[in-house]
C-alpha positions in Angstrom: 82.0 113.1 119.5 85.0 111.9 118.2 84.3 108.4 116.1 87.1 106.9 114.5 86.8 103.7 112.6 90.0 101.6 111.5 89.6 100.1 107.7 90.8 96.7 108.8 93.1 94.7 111.7 95.6 93.6 108.9 97.3 96.1 108.7 97.5 96.4 112.9 98.4 92.9 113.4 102.1 93.4 111.6 102.2 96.3 114.1 102.4 93.6 117.3 106.4 93.3 118.2 107.5 90.2 120.1 109.3 92.1 123.3 112.2 91.3 124.8 112.0 94.0 127.4 110.0 92.3 130.4 112.7 92.8 133.1 112.6 96.4 132.6 109.1 95.8 134.4 110.6 95.2 138.3 109.0 92.6 140.0 106.9 94.2 142.8 104.8 92.8 146.1 101.7 95.4 147.9 100.2 94.1 150.9 97.7 95.7 152.9 96.2 94.1 156.2 97.6 91.0 155.1 96.4 90.6 151.8 98.5 90.7 148.8 98.7 92.5 145.2 101.7 91.3 143.0 102.7 94.0 140.5 105.2 95.0 137.6 106.5 98.3 137.5 108.4 100.2 135.3 110.9 103.2 135.8 111.4 105.7 132.9 115.4 105.8 132.7 115.2 109.6 132.5 115.6 112.5 135.1 115.3 110.9 138.3 114.4 114.3 139.9 111.7 115.0 137.5 108.0 114.2 138.1 106.4 111.6 136.1 102.7 110.6 134.6 101.6 107.3 136.3 99.7 104.7 134.2 97.8 101.5 136.3 97.1 98.8 133.7 94.7 96.3 133.9 95.1 92.9 132.3 92.4 90.6 130.8 90.9 87.3 132.7 93.4 85.2 130.7 95.9 87.0 132.8 95.2 86.4 135.9 97.6 83.9 138.3 99.7 84.6 141.1 103.3 84.4 138.9 103.6 87.8 138.4 104.3 87.6 134.9 101.3 86.8 132.6 100.1 90.4 133.0 102.9 91.5 130.7 101.2 89.6 127.5 99.5 92.0 126.0 99.5 95.6 125.6 101.2 97.3 128.5 104.6 96.1 126.7 103.8 99.3 124.2 104.9 101.6 126.8 108.0 99.8 127.2 109.5 100.0 123.7 112.6 101.9 123.4 110.7 104.9 121.3 108.1 104.9 123.4 109.7 105.2 126.3 111.9 108.2 124.6 108.8 109.6 124.0 106.6 109.0 126.3 108.5 109.1 129.5 105.7 106.8 132.5 105.8 105.4 135.7 103.9 102.2 134.6 102.2 99.9 137.1 101.0 96.3 136.3 99.2 95.0 138.9 98.0 90.8 138.7 94.3 89.5 139.7 95.0 86.8 140.9 92.8 83.8 140.4 88.9 83.8 140.2 88.5 87.3 141.4 88.1 90.3 139.4 88.8 94.1 138.8 85.2 95.2 138.7 82.0 94.6 140.5 78.8 95.6 138.7 75.9 93.4 138.9 75.0 91.6 136.3 72.9 91.9 133.4 72.0 95.2 134.4 75.7 96.8 135.0 74.8 98.7 138.0 78.2 99.9 140.4 77.8 98.0 143.3 78.5 99.8 146.6 82.4 97.9 147.6 85.1 97.6 145.0 86.7 94.2 145.1 89.2 93.3 147.2 92.2 93.3 143.8 90.9 97.1 143.2 91.0 98.4 146.9 94.5 96.8 146.5 95.0 98.5 143.0 93.8 102.1 144.5 95.4 101.9 148.1 98.8 101.0 145.9 98.1 104.2 143.9 97.9 106.3 146.8 101.8 104.7 148.8 103.0 105.4 144.8 102.0 108.8 145.4 104.0 109.1 148.7 107.2 107.2 147.9 107.4 108.1 143.8 108.1 111.1 142.0 104.2 111.1 140.6 102.8 114.1 138.7 99.1 114.1 140.4 98.1 115.5 137.7 98.7 112.9 135.3 97.2 109.7 136.8 95.9 107.2 133.7 94.3 104.2 133.6 93.6 101.6 131.2 92.7 98.2 130.9 91.4 95.6 128.6 88.3 93.1 128.4 88.6 92.6 132.2 90.6 95.5 132.9 88.4 97.8 130.8 85.1 96.8 132.8 88.3 97.5 135.3 88.8 100.7 134.0 85.3 101.8 134.7 84.7 100.8 137.8 87.8 103.1 139.4 87.1 105.8 137.5 83.3 106.0 138.5 84.2 104.7 141.9 87.2 107.1 142.4 86.7 110.3 139.7 88.1 113.0 140.9 91.5 110.8 141.0 92.3 109.8 137.4 93.6 112.3 134.3 92.8 110.0 131.3 90.9 106.2 130.9 91.3 104.1 128.0 88.9 101.1 128.5 89.2 98.4 125.8 86.6 96.2 124.9 85.6 96.8 128.4 81.8 98.1 129.9 80.8 99.8 132.4 77.7 101.9 134.6 76.4 104.3 131.9 73.8 105.2 135.0 77.3 107.3 136.3 77.8 109.1 132.8 77.7 112.5 134.7 80.1 111.8 137.1 82.8 110.9 134.9 82.1 113.9 132.0 84.8 115.6 133.6 87.6 112.9 133.0 88.7 112.3 129.0 88.3 109.0 127.7 88.8 107.2 124.7 87.3 104.1 124.1 87.9 101.2 122.2 85.8 97.9 120.9 85.7 95.3 118.0 82.5 95.5 116.1 82.3 91.9 116.0 83.4 91.4 119.4 81.9 87.9 120.6 83.1 88.6 124.3 82.1 91.4 125.5 79.4 93.0 123.5 80.6 96.2 121.5 76.9 97.7 122.5 78.0 98.1 126.5 80.6 100.7 124.4 78.2 102.1 122.5 75.9 103.0 125.2 78.4 104.3 127.6 79.5 106.9 124.8 76.1 107.9 124.2 75.3 108.6 127.9 78.8 110.6 128.2 77.5 112.6 125.1 74.1 113.3 127.0 76.5 114.0 129.4 78.4 116.5 128.6 81.5 114.8 127.4 83.3 114.1 124.5 85.2 110.6 124.4 87.2 109.4 121.7 85.2 106.1 120.4 87.2 103.5 118.3 85.0 101.0 117.1 86.9 98.4 114.3 84.9 97.2 112.1 85.5 93.1 111.6 87.6 93.0 114.7 86.4 90.5 117.4 87.7 90.2 121.2 91.2 90.9 119.8 91.2 95.2 119.8 93.5 95.7 122.2 96.5 94.6 119.3 95.5 97.8 117.4 94.3 99.9 120.6 97.9 99.9 122.3 99.5 100.2 118.9 98.2 103.4 117.9 100.6 106.0 118.2 97.8 108.8 117.9 96.1 107.7 121.2 99.5 107.2 123.2 100.3 111.0 122.1 96.6 111.9 123.4 96.6 109.9 126.8 100.1 112.0 127.4 98.9 115.2 126.6 96.2 114.5 129.1 96.1 116.5 132.9 93.7 117.5 135.3 
């Protein structure tokens, strides 16, 4: 198990950047059987004939709605910096979960995965399959990441569709540990804050333990003295980005 502890969040807070490039993400919507999923899409300014990794970013609860803007508030804009677009060219989609809905369908409090996905998750998976048909996606490099509500959604997605993704980065989320054996083949790097008052870090710790028992070797970064905003250092971690874009099925 790769276990990394950051010394302080304060060094990372200064790395947080106010981006002025949200327009790099085009406005889009996906409609299926009368249901609509708003999403933003980033296409790399690179070789149009090349195939690129596909990154799915799932936002947190505070960014739900239908403005198709709020989901860019945290995390995903790190993929859109000039430096990272040059180093890690990728197609990035940031769907927006509607108000009063969630990405994941787990029972509470035992975190057992329920049989059917939520409507937003169902639409996300349908959108991915459409993009595979219409965009130059490298099908061996489909990555998913998300924070908080989206961290739950990241686990939900890989546990329901374990053969679709090449890697996953759940940040301050939780999943069904009984499904660990079904996702043990997926490279996963888990992030959490040790003092998170919203999503108990025990969920990440127990998932790491379950994955280890299943024979996996997940990455795990537990930030000391950090609360719920562990996504700030997580998405500013260049080592994580380097690791993510090295992963292939």
